[in-house]
C-alpha positions as CSV (number, residue, x, y, z in Angstrom):
1,M,6.8,2.2,-22.5
2,P,6.3,3.2,-18.8
3,D,8.9,5.7,-17.4
4,K,11.2,3.8,-15.2
5,D,11.6,6.8,-13.0
6,D,7.8,7.6,-12.7
7,P,7.2,8.5,-9.0
8,V,4.4,6.0,-8.6
9,T,5.1,3.2,-11.1
10,G,8.8,3.5,-11.9
11,R,10.3,0.0,-11.5
12,D,13.8,1.3,-10.6
13,M,12.5,3.9,-8.2
14,L,10.2,1.4,-6.4
15,A,12.6,-1.5,-6.2
16,H,15.7,0.4,-5.3
17,C,14.5,3.5,-3.4
18,A,10.9,3.8,-2.2
19,Y,10.6,0.0,-1.4
20,A,14.2,-1.1,-1.3
21,D,13.3,-2.7,2.1
22,D,10.5,-2.5,4.6
23,R,11.7,0.5,6.5
24,H,9.0,2.9,5.1
25,I,6.3,0.3,5.6
26,R,7.1,0.0,9.3
27,T,7.0,3.8,9.6
28,R,3.6,3.9,8.1
29,L,2.3,1.1,10.3
30,A,3.5,3.1,13.3
31,F,1.5,6.1,12.0
32,W,-1.7,4.1,11.5
33,A,-1.3,2.8,15.1
34,H,-2.7,6.2,16.1
35,S,-6.1,5.4,14.6
36,T,-9.1,5.7,17.0
37,K,-10.3,2.3,15.7
38,A,-9.0,-0.9,17.2
39,Y,-8.0,-3.3,14.4
40,P,-7.4,-6.9,15.3
41,E,-4.5,-8.8,13.7
42,G,-5.4,-10.0,10.3
43,W,-8.7,-8.0,10.1
44,R,-8.4,-7.4,6.4
45,M,-8.3,-11.1,5.8
46,S,-11.7,-11.7,7.4
47,Y,-13.5,-11.4,4.0
48,V,-12.6,-15.0,3.2
49,D,-13.7,-18.2,4.9
50,W,-10.3,-19.8,5.3
51,D,-10.3,-23.6,5.7
52,G,-6.6,-24.1,6.4
53,T,-5.9,-26.1,3.2
54,G,-5.4,-23.4,0.6
55,T,-2.5,-21.9,-1.3
56,I,-2.3,-18.1,-1.1
57,V,-0.4,-15.8,-3.5
58,D,0.4,-12.4,-2.1
59,V,1.3,-10.0,-5.0
60,G,3.4,-7.1,-4.0
61,C,3.8,-8.8,-0.6
62,G,6.2,-6.2,0.9
63,N,7.3,-7.6,4.3
64,A,4.5,-10.3,4.0
65,R,2.9,-9.3,7.3
66,E,-0.5,-10.6,6.3
67,L,0.8,-13.6,4.4
68,K,2.7,-14.7,7.5
69,Y,-0.4,-14.2,9.6
70,L,-2.4,-16.5,7.4
71,V,0.2,-19.3,7.4
72,A,1.1,-19.0,11.1
73,S,-2.6,-18.9,12.2
74,G,-3.4,-22.0,10.2
75,K,-5.8,-20.2,7.8
76,C,-3.9,-21.5,4.8
77,R,-1.4,-24.2,4.2
78,N,1.0,-22.5,1.8
79,G,1.8,-18.9,1.2
80,I,3.7,-17.5,-1.8
81,G,5.0,-13.9,-1.6
82,V,5.8,-12.1,-4.9
83,D,7.5,-8.7,-4.9
84,L,9.4,-6.6,-7.4
85,S,12.0,-5.6,-4.8
86,A,14.8,-8.1,-3.8
87,G,15.4,-6.0,-0.7
88,M,11.8,-6.2,0.3
89,L,11.8,-10.0,-0.1
90,A,14.9,-10.1,2.1
91,S,13.0,-8.2,4.8
92,A,10.0,-10.6,4.3
93,Q,12.1,-13.8,4.6
94,G,14.1,-12.7,7.6
95,P,17.0,-14.9,8.8
96,L,15.0,-18.1,9.2
97,A,12.8,-20.0,6.8
98,T,9.2,-20.6,7.8
99,D,7.3,-23.8,6.9
100,G,4.6,-23.2,4.3
101,L,6.1,-19.8,3.1
102,S,8.1,-19.2,-0.1
103,F,9.1,-16.0,-1.9
104,V,9.9,-15.2,-5.5
105,Q,10.9,-11.9,-7.1
106,G,8.5,-10.9,-9.9
107,D,6.4,-8.2,-11.6
108,A,2.7,-8.0,-11.0
109,E,2.1,-7.7,-14.8
110,H,3.9,-11.0,-15.4
111,L,3.5,-13.1,-12.4
112,P,5.9,-16.1,-12.1
113,V,3.0,-18.3,-10.9
114,R,1.2,-20.9,-13.0
115,A,-2.5,-20.5,-13.9
116,G,-5.0,-21.5,-11.3
117,A,-2.3,-22.2,-8.7
118,A,-3.9,-20.1,-5.9
119,D,-7.0,-20.6,-3.9
120,A,-6.8,-16.9,-3.0
121,V,-4.7,-14.0,-4.2
122,L,-3.9,-10.8,-2.3
123,A,-3.1,-7.4,-3.8
124,M,-2.8,-5.1,-0.8
125,H,-2.3,-1.5,-1.6
126,M,-0.1,-2.2,-4.6
127,L,-2.1,-1.9,-7.9
128,Y,-1.5,1.8,-8.0
129,H,2.2,1.0,-8.3
130,V,1.7,-0.9,-11.5
131,P,2.2,0.9,-14.9
132,N,-0.8,-1.1,-16.4
133,P,-3.2,-2.0,-13.6
134,E,-5.5,-3.9,-16.1
135,Q,-2.6,-6.2,-17.1
136,A,-1.9,-6.9,-13.4
137,I,-5.6,-7.5,-12.8
138,A,-5.7,-10.0,-15.7
139,E,-2.7,-11.8,-14.0
140,L,-4.5,-11.9,-10.7
141,R,-7.5,-13.5,-12.5
142,R,-5.2,-16.0,-14.3
143,V,-3.4,-17.3,-11.2
144,V,-6.5,-17.8,-9.0
145,R,-8.4,-21.1,-9.4
146,A,-12.0,-21.3,-10.5
147,G,-14.1,-20.5,-7.4
148,G,-11.2,-18.7,-5.7
149,T,-11.1,-15.2,-4.3
150,V,-9.0,-12.2,-5.0
151,L,-8.7,-9.5,-2.3
152,V,-7.6,-6.0,-3.6
153,S,-7.1,-3.1,-1.2
154,T,-6.5,0.6,-2.0
155,V,-7.3,4.1,-0.9
156,G,-9.8,6.7,-1.7
157,A,-9.2,10.2,-3.1
158,R,-9.7,11.8,0.4
159,D,-7.3,9.5,2.2
160,L,-5.3,11.5,4.8
161,A,-6.5,14.7,3.1
162,G,-5.8,16.8,6.2
163,L,-2.2,15.8,6.3
164,R,-1.6,15.9,2.5
165,E,-3.2,19.3,2.1
166,L,-1.0,20.7,4.9
167,F,2.1,19.4,3.3
168,D,0.9,20.7,-0.1
169,S,0.6,24.1,1.5
170,V,4.2,24.2,2.8
171,A,5.6,22.7,-0.4
172,S,3.7,25.3,-2.5
173,E,5.0,28.1,-0.3
174,H,8.5,26.8,-0.6
175,L,8.4,26.5,-4.4
176,G,6.4,29.6,-5.0
177,R,3.7,27.8,-7.0
178,R,0.6,25.7,-6.3
179,V,1.5,22.0,-6.2
180,E,0.2,18.7,-5.0
181,A,3.1,17.0,-3.4
182,L,2.0,13.4,-3.8
183,P,1.6,12.2,-7.4
184,P,-1.9,11.0,-8.5
185,L,-2.6,7.3,-8.2
186,G,-3.9,5.2,-11.1
187,F,-5.9,2.7,-9.0
188,T,-8.2,3.9,-6.2
189,L,-11.6,3.2,-4.6
190,D,-13.0,5.6,-7.3
191,N,-12.0,3.6,-10.4
192,G,-11.0,0.2,-9.0
193,G,-14.5,-1.3,-9.2
194,V,-14.7,-0.6,-12.9
195,L,-11.3,-2.0,-13.7
196,L,-11.8,-5.1,-11.6
197,G,-15.3,-5.6,-13.1
198,R,-13.8,-6.1,-16.5
199,H,-12.2,-9.3,-15.3
200,F,-14.4,-10.6,-12.4
201,N,-18.2,-11.2,-12.5
202,D,-18.6,-10.5,-8.8
203,V,-16.8,-7.5,-7.2
204,T,-17.9,-6.2,-3.8
205,L,-16.3,-3.2,-2.1
206,H,-16.0,-2.9,1.6
207,T,-15.0,0.6,2.7
208,D,-13.3,1.7,5.9
209,E,-13.0,5.2,7.3
210,N,-11.0,6.0,10.4
211,E,-9.8,9.0,12.4
212,L,-6.2,9.5,13.5
213,I,-5.5,11.7,16.4
214,L,-1.9,12.8,16.9
215,S,-0.4,14.5,19.9
216,D,3.1,14.4,18.6
217,A,4.0,16.1,15.3
218,Q,6.9,13.8,14.8
219,V,4.6,10.9,14.0
220,A,3.1,12.8,11.0
221,V,6.6,14.1,10.0
222,D,7.9,10.6,9.9
223,Y,5.0,9.5,7.8
224,M,5.6,12.2,5.2
225,D,9.3,11.5,5.3
226,S,8.5,7.9,4.3
227,M,7.0,9.4,1.1
228,R,10.2,11.3,0.3
229,D,11.2,9.4,-2.8
230,P,7.9,9.7,-4.8
231,V,7.4,13.4,-3.7
232,V,10.9,14.4,-4.8
233,A,10.6,12.5,-8.0
234,H,7.2,14.2,-8.7
235,L,8.1,17.8,-7.7
236,G,11.8,17.8,-8.8
237,P,15.0,18.9,-7.1
238,D,13.9,22.4,-6.4
239,L,12.0,21.2,-3.4
240,D,14.2,21.2,-0.3
241,F,12.5,18.3,1.4
242,E,14.1,19.0,4.8
243,V,12.8,22.5,4.7
244,A,9.4,21.3,3.8
245,L,9.4,18.8,6.7
246,S,10.5,21.4,9.1
247,A,7.7,23.7,8.0
248,L,5.2,20.8,8.3
249,R,6.3,20.1,11.9
250,Q,5.8,23.8,12.8
251,R,2.3,23.8,11.3
252,I,1.3,20.6,13.1
253,D,2.9,21.8,16.4
254,E,0.8,25.0,16.1
255,R,-2.4,22.9,15.6
256,I,-1.6,20.7,18.6
257,R,-0.9,23.8,20.8
258,K,-4.2,25.3,19.7
259,C,-6.5,22.3,19.5
260,G,-4.8,19.7,21.7
261,S,-4.2,17.4,18.8
262,F,-3.8,17.1,15.0
263,V,-6.5,15.1,13.4
264,T,-6.7,13.5,9.9
265,H,-8.8,10.8,8.4
266,G,-8.1,7.6,6.5
267,Y,-10.3,6.4,3.7
268,S,-9.5,2.9,2.3
269,G,-11.3,-0.2,1.1
270,M,-11.2,-3.8,0.1
271,F,-12.5,-5.2,-3.2
272,V,-13.6,-8.8,-2.9
273,C,-13.4,-10.4,-6.3
274,R,-14.8,-13.7,-7.6
275,E,-15.5,-15.1,-11.0
């Protein structure tokens, strides 16, 4: 039985703390806006030739940013957002209903969607939040129709290593022992292809590397603050998170004064899966 308080996959922690609403997602999007690459709206959806007639299921939809884009741009007719968090679904729905969009609360391991209902399924940066990724992948396969496409995005082991290692350093100094502040993920670019390949005949990985250049330490501090819940759950109450954030700000400010900016790199990718 998975631990309900696990820092990455704990259902209570995810639905009621880390992703109780879309506040942390918006903070992370603001962080990624400092990438040196220009990403057009909906760029991650370009791996499918949309014909405007399909039904899309977005699993772990969050605030449904990409699902809304697909419906509003006419790339699909119907979009169904599924998320574990009722608060996140409230953020996704907003005050007004949108034609072609519907939302339902549900778990990725037991999707409340009939078999073959979707022409395409999205699982954007969410399979590492599932206690049993293979069970969730089997569900993705079940709900997509024959000939449909499943898009699965995740990160690599070196994603934001510069920022993560700096925070690890300040957290280690504070606790008096060597720690890795962010808990390990169970689904990454490194093992995702193998897991997906057990359920799909055709799995293609498209990787993306980008550089982020920050001139204001607060941007990085805000990003790490958005990770507060899993970090504290992982390291325990001995970590004074505010002290760690203050030390992180000082380190980044020093780097900016010395080098003119703080630089870190993102490593992510998209698995395009077909039967």
